N, C-alpha and C positions, 0 to 999 in steps of 0.2 A: 502494501499499499502507500505511495506516493505523501499520498496529504490528508488527516477529514477531517469532519467539523469545522472547516472555513468560513466566515460571514459572509458570501457573494453575492450580487443580487445589491436588488430595493427593499427598503422597507416595507414594510404592507401595510395597505390602505381597504382599510373595511371595510365591506367585512370579508374583501379580496386574502386569500392569504399571500405571506412575500416569494418574488421571482422568482429569487436565487441565478437570476441568468446574469453573470458575468460583462460587464459592459468594456471589457480590454481584453485580450489578450494576446500575447505578441511572442514568438521563438528565434529566437537569438543565432549564427552562425553554427554555432558552439552545442546548441539541441536546451541551449536555458531559456527557462517558457516560464514568461512575466504574465501575474493575472491580476488586473485590478476589483476592487471591492471597493462598492458605494458606500455599503454600512456601515464598514468601518475606515473610511475612507482611507486605503495601505490598500500597497502596491505588496505582492505578494512575489515570490524568486524561486524556482524551481532549478534547479543544478544535478545531470547527468551524474550518479558514478562512472569514473575511469574504469 
């Protein structure tokens, strides 16, 4: 497993549940994956193991 329970997507808007859709995903030449989080205003970085 790479990651779990990341707070990504948009906050819920009553009566609908949260969307959980990332608004930004990018992959670098090295295979590093970058993912944005609207809920936490964060940027996650996943680096492949050598």
